[in-house]
C-alpha positions as CSV (number, residue, x, y, z in Angstrom):
1,X,-8.2,-18.9,-49.5
2,X,-4.6,-19.8,-50.3
3,X,-2.1,-17.5,-48.6
4,X,-0.2,-15.1,-50.8
5,X,3.1,-13.7,-49.7
6,X,2.0,-10.1,-50.5
7,X,-1.1,-10.3,-48.4
8,X,-1.0,-8.0,-45.3
9,X,-2.5,-10.6,-43.0
10,X,0.3,-13.0,-43.9
11,X,3.0,-10.4,-43.5
12,X,1.5,-9.4,-40.1
13,X,1.3,-13.0,-39.0
14,X,4.9,-13.5,-40.0
15,X,6.0,-10.4,-38.1
16,X,3.9,-11.4,-35.1
17,X,5.6,-14.7,-34.9
18,X,9.0,-13.1,-35.6
19,X,9.7,-15.7,-38.3
20,X,9.9,-14.0,-41.7
21,X,11.1,-16.2,-44.6
22,X,14.7,-15.8,-45.8
23,X,13.4,-14.5,-49.1
24,X,11.4,-11.9,-47.3
25,X,13.9,-10.8,-44.7
26,X,15.6,-8.2,-46.9
27,X,12.5,-6.3,-47.9
28,X,10.5,-6.9,-44.8
29,X,13.1,-5.7,-42.1
30,X,12.2,-2.0,-42.2
31,X,8.5,-2.8,-42.2
32,X,8.8,-5.2,-39.3
33,X,10.9,-2.7,-37.4
34,X,8.2,-0.1,-37.9
35,X,5.4,-2.4,-36.7
36,X,7.5,-3.5,-33.7
37,X,8.1,0.2,-32.9
38,X,4.4,0.8,-32.9
39,X,3.8,-2.2,-30.7
40,X,6.5,-0.9,-28.2
41,X,4.8,2.5,-28.1
42,X,1.4,1.0,-27.5
43,X,2.8,-1.2,-24.7
44,X,4.6,1.9,-23.2
45,X,1.3,3.8,-23.3
46,X,-0.6,1.0,-21.7
47,X,2.1,0.9,-19.0
48,X,1.6,4.6,-18.3
49,X,-2.2,4.2,-18.2
50,X,-1.8,1.3,-15.7
51,X,0.5,3.4,-13.5
52,X,-1.9,6.4,-13.7
53,X,-4.9,4.2,-12.7
54,X,-3.0,2.7,-9.8
55,X,-2.0,6.2,-8.6
56,X,-5.6,7.4,-8.9
57,X,-6.9,4.4,-7.0
58,X,-4.3,5.0,-4.2
59,X,-5.3,8.7,-4.0
60,X,-9.0,7.8,-3.8
61,X,-8.2,5.2,-1.0
62,X,-6.2,7.7,1.0
63,X,-9.0,10.4,0.6
64,X,-11.6,7.8,1.8
65,X,-9.3,6.9,4.7
66,X,-8.9,10.5,5.8
67,X,-12.7,10.9,5.7
68,X,-13.4,7.7,7.7
69,X,-10.8,8.7,10.3
70,X,-11.9,12.3,10.4
71,X,-8.6,14.0,9.7
72,X,-8.7,17.7,10.6
73,X,-6.3,20.6,11.0
74,X,-4.4,20.5,14.2
75,X,-4.6,16.7,14.7
76,X,-1.7,14.3,15.2
77,X,-1.7,11.3,12.9
78,X,0.7,8.4,12.7
79,X,1.3,5.9,9.9
80,X,2.9,2.8,11.4
81,X,4.8,0.9,8.7
82,X,4.6,3.9,6.4
83,X,6.3,2.4,3.4
84,X,6.7,5.2,0.8
85,X,4.8,7.5,3.1
86,X,1.9,8.4,0.8
87,X,-0.7,8.2,3.6
88,X,1.3,10.4,6.0
89,X,2.2,13.0,3.3
90,X,-1.5,13.3,2.5
91,X,-2.4,13.6,6.2
92,X,0.3,16.3,6.6
93,X,-1.5,18.5,4.2
94,X,-4.8,18.0,6.0
95,X,-3.6,18.6,9.6
96,X,-1.6,21.6,8.3
97,X,1.1,23.5,10.2
98,X,-0.8,23.3,13.5
99,X,-0.9,19.5,13.3
100,X,1.7,16.8,13.2
101,X,2.3,13.5,11.4
102,X,4.6,10.6,12.4
103,X,5.9,8.1,9.9
104,X,7.4,4.9,11.3
105,X,9.3,2.1,9.7
106,X,11.1,-1.0,11.0
107,X,13.5,-1.2,8.1
108,X,16.4,1.2,8.5
109,X,16.9,1.8,4.8
110,X,13.2,2.6,4.4
111,X,13.5,5.0,7.4
112,X,16.4,6.8,5.8
113,X,14.5,7.0,2.4
114,X,11.5,8.5,4.2
115,X,13.7,11.1,5.9
116,X,15.3,12.1,2.6
117,X,11.9,12.4,0.9
118,X,10.4,14.5,3.7
119,X,13.4,16.8,3.7
120,X,13.2,17.1,-0.1
121,X,9.5,18.0,0.2
122,X,10.1,20.5,2.9
123,X,7.4,19.1,5.2
124,X,8.0,20.7,8.6
125,X,5.1,18.9,10.3
126,X,6.3,15.4,9.6
127,X,8.5,13.4,11.9
128,X,10.1,10.1,10.8
129,X,10.8,7.5,13.6
130,X,12.5,4.1,13.7
131,X,9.9,1.6,14.7
132,X,10.6,-1.5,16.8
133,X,9.3,-5.1,16.7
134,X,7.3,-4.8,19.9
135,X,6.4,-1.1,20.2
136,X,5.6,1.9,18.0
137,X,8.2,4.2,19.5
138,X,5.6,6.9,19.3
139,X,5.3,9.4,22.3
140,X,2.7,8.5,24.9
141,X,-0.9,9.5,24.2
142,X,0.3,11.6,21.2
143,X,-2.1,10.7,18.4
144,X,-5.6,11.4,17.4
145,X,-5.4,8.7,14.8
146,X,-3.0,5.8,13.9
147,X,-3.2,3.8,10.6
148,X,-1.7,0.5,9.7
149,X,-2.1,-0.3,6.0
150,X,-1.3,-4.0,5.2
151,X,1.1,-4.0,8.1
152,X,-0.7,-5.9,10.9
153,X,-0.4,-9.3,9.4
154,X,3.4,-8.9,9.5
155,X,3.5,-8.2,13.2
156,X,5.6,-10.9,15.0
157,X,4.6,-9.7,18.5
158,X,1.0,-8.6,18.0
159,X,0.1,-8.5,21.8
160,X,3.0,-6.2,22.7
161,X,2.4,-4.0,19.6
162,X,-1.3,-3.8,20.3
163,X,-0.6,-2.6,23.8
164,X,1.8,0.0,22.4
165,X,-0.7,1.2,19.8
166,X,-3.3,1.7,22.6
167,X,-0.7,3.5,24.7
168,X,0.2,5.8,21.8
169,X,-3.3,7.0,21.2
170,X,-5.1,9.8,23.0
171,X,-8.3,8.8,24.9
172,X,-11.0,8.5,22.2
173,X,-8.4,8.2,19.5
174,X,-8.9,6.2,16.3
175,X,-7.0,3.2,15.0
176,X,-7.6,2.2,11.4
177,X,-6.3,-1.2,10.3
178,X,-6.4,-2.1,6.6
179,X,-5.6,-5.7,5.8
180,X,-6.7,-8.7,3.8
181,X,-7.6,-12.4,4.4
182,X,-4.9,-15.0,3.8
183,X,-4.2,-15.5,0.1
184,X,-3.0,-18.8,-1.1
185,X,-0.8,-17.6,-3.9
186,X,1.0,-15.1,-1.6
187,X,1.4,-17.8,1.1
188,X,3.1,-20.0,-1.5
189,X,5.3,-17.3,-3.1
190,X,5.9,-14.9,-0.2
191,X,5.3,-16.6,3.2
192,X,5.5,-14.3,6.2
193,X,8.0,-15.5,8.8
194,X,7.7,-15.3,12.6
195,X,4.0,-14.5,12.8
196,X,1.5,-16.5,14.9
197,X,0.1,-19.7,13.2
198,X,-3.5,-18.5,13.5
199,X,-2.9,-16.1,10.5
200,X,-3.4,-19.1,8.2
201,X,-1.0,-17.8,5.6
202,X,0.0,-14.5,4.1
203,X,-2.7,-12.2,5.4
204,X,-4.9,-12.3,8.5
205,X,-8.6,-13.3,9.0
206,X,-10.7,-10.3,10.0
207,X,-12.0,-12.1,13.1
208,X,-8.5,-12.8,14.4
209,X,-7.5,-9.2,13.9
210,X,-10.6,-7.9,15.7
211,X,-10.2,-10.4,18.6
212,X,-6.6,-9.5,19.2
213,X,-7.2,-5.7,19.2
214,X,-10.3,-5.8,21.3
215,X,-8.5,-8.0,23.8
216,X,-5.9,-5.3,24.0
217,X,-8.6,-2.8,25.0
218,X,-9.8,-1.3,21.7
219,X,-13.5,-0.9,20.8
220,X,-14.7,-1.6,17.3
221,X,-16.2,1.5,15.8
222,X,-17.0,0.3,12.2
223,X,-16.0,-2.5,9.8
224,X,-15.7,-1.7,6.1
225,X,-15.6,-4.8,3.9
226,X,-15.6,-3.0,0.5
227,X,-12.0,-1.6,0.7
228,X,-10.0,-1.6,-2.5
229,X,-7.9,-4.6,-3.6
230,X,-10.1,-7.1,-1.8
231,X,-9.1,-5.7,1.5
232,X,-11.0,-4.7,4.6
233,X,-10.7,-1.7,6.9
234,X,-11.6,-2.0,10.6
235,X,-11.9,1.3,12.6
236,X,-11.2,0.9,16.3
237,X,-11.4,3.5,19.1
238,X,-9.5,3.8,22.3
239,X,-12.0,4.2,25.2
240,X,-12.1,7.7,26.8
241,X,-11.7,6.1,30.3
């Protein structure tokens, strides 16, 4: 059917392509602005939905992590490479006033940001520590559980850090390591510097991670290959003797 200038489909197509004719510009401008305003609001709403979904997914992941690790009141939990601190903040609620949570970060700016956030939240059972390249800087045998989420593949001195992690756990304590296999697109766009070549790119093969931590003295408790975002979670335990 021949296109008629008054047809809605034609007007919508012109608006969508952002190319109204000169003859139509005068009368069409308010209409186009209205449609563009609707589109902006729809995109904004979709953005909010995506953020809400990501937040809900992270909350579900943390809840699952707490269950797998067996968080309980009175425990001491550490999040090594805490980032924004969501895991540690959730753990602080569970361990309650009788427990304690350590958040560590290698980056000084992130450490200061964590300190400010914890102070703002008024969390008295959370301690922020500056991490180091080769050690956790956690007190000796202080923790019932330690978690590294998407951190292990960034370690430039894994042998030394593994020994420090073992030293920081109480006998029988749990280490949860969440990570992912090497991803080609991440390797190309965001290569990790200074890590051992056996990583094979940005990420770490599960076998390499398990071999390194068991060589350090940890025992594998369970392996979860259905972790969110195509990741895996390996639960290790420090021997009681």
